[in-house]
N, C-alpha and C positions, 0 to 999 in steps of 0.2 A: 513948438519945437524951435530950437535955434537954427540959424543958417548952418552952423558948424555940424549939427546933428544931421540936417538934411543932406549936406555934402557927404558926410560919413556913410549915411544909408544909401545914397546913390552909388557910391563906390562899392559898398558892400553888396548891394543887389546886382550890380554889374558883375562882380566877382562870382557871386552865387550862380548867376545865369551861365557864366563861362564854365564854372565847375560842373554844372549839370551837363553842358555840352561835352566837355572833356570826359566826363564819366561815361557818357553814351559811346563816344569814340573808343575809349579804352575797352569797353565790354562788348564791342561789336562782334568779336569772334565767338561769343555765346549767343545763339539765335534767340531773340526776343527776351533776353535777360539784361536788365540795366537798372540803374538806381534812380531814374527820373520820377517814378511814382513816390518813392520814399522821400526824395528831396522836395517834391511838390507838397507832400503832407507836412514835412518838418517846417518848411518855410511858412506854410499857411497857419500851422498851429502857433508859431511864434510871432509872425508879422501880420497875420490876418489879411485884410484887403491888400496891403502893400506887397504881399507875396506874389501878386500878379506881375509885378515888375521883373523879378528874376525869372519867373516862368516864361514871360514873353521875350526876355532877352535870350533865353534858351531857344525858343521857337524861331526867333529871328536868325540867330546864329546857325541853327540847323538848316534853314533855307538858304542862307547866304553862303555858307561854307560847304555843307555836306553834298548836296546834289542839285542845288538851285531851287527856285520858287516854282516848282512844277506841280502837277496834279496831285502827286502823293503827299505833298506838304500841306495842302489846304486844310485837311482835317486836324492838323496840329493846332490850328487856330481855336478849335473848340475841345479837342480831346483832353487836354490837360486842365482846361477850365472846368470840365465836368468833375474831375477829381478835386480840384480846388473848392468847388461849390459844395460837394458832399462833405468835405473836411470842414468847411465853414459851418455846416449844419450840425456837426457833432457837438454834443453837450460838453461844456468846459467844467472843470472841477471834479472830474471823475477820479476815483482812486487809481493808482498806477496798475494795480492788479486787474483792473477793467480796461484801462487805456491800452496796455500792451496787446492783448488779443484783439481788441476792437480795431485798433489802428492797423494791425497786421491783416485782419480780415478785410477791411476797406481797401487797403492797398492791393491785396490779392484779387479782390472782386473787380477792381478797375482793370487789372491785367486780364482777367477772364472775360470781361465785357468789351475789351479793346476792339476786337473785330466787329462786334455788333454795333458799337458806337461809330466805328469807321464806315460801316455799311451804308447809311443814308447818303453820305456824300458820294460814295462809290456808285450807288444806284443812279443818282442824279447826273454824275459826270459821264457815265458810260451808258445811260439809258436802260438800266436793268429793270425788269419787272419784279414783282414780289418773289416769284419762283427762282429767278436768277439771283436775286439778292440773298435769299435763304440758302441757296446752293453755295454762294460765295462765303457766307458766314460759316456754313458747315465745313467747307473745305479748309478754312483757316482755324477751325476750332482746336485741333491739336496744338497749334502754335499759341493759341490763347491760353491753353492749359499750361504750357511751358512758361508763358508770360506770367500767369498767376502764381506759379510755384516760385519763380524768381522774385516776384514782388512780395510774396509771403516771407521769403528768406530776408530780403532787404528790409521788410517791415520791422524786423527785430531791432533795427537801428533807430527807429523813429523816436522812441521815448528817451534813450540816452542822448541823442543829438538835440532834441528839444530842450532837455535839461541843460546841456552844455551851452546852447545858444542863449537861453534865458539868463544863465549865470553871467555870460559874457556881456549881454546887453545891460544887466543890472550893474555890472562893474564898470563898463566903458561907455554906456549910452547915457545921454542926458535924461531921457525918459524911457525907462524900461517898459517893454510891452507887458500886458497883463499876463499873469502866470497862473496855471492851475495850482491849487493849494498843495496837492500831493507831489508835485514834481520838484 
């Protein structure tokens, strides 16, 4: 990659991270409904490993601006990396008719598992035993269902946005990222 491309992607990834943060702020009036899972999957499908850059720009901005780098923020260091990792493991080159429901399901599943993924840190930070941790997960489960439904709806945007970003990268990028054949 040329230095020009590197600078372009640094700026692009900073903007994507800021977009993720802004989208979360804009949707805060809707409890547990946001576009972060969708953006995480889109950026991972297009930029692969480099998608961690906008993801962690978002995480940093959330701690810096939102409410400080306090206890609630620490799980953000791994929650979005889990979705990134699962997305990285998805097979490439699938037909669009398989991609759409698969990506929607993965995005929704991350929302459904959010409280369970958050729970290990919660247990460590507050000294919960297994019974308390399971009670904490159960108490938050209705919110995880809401999160899953929001992610399912947002997941409908994944394939169109991946297609758009890949086309833009092919047009303006020095080295376009690998593309699925059917997109």
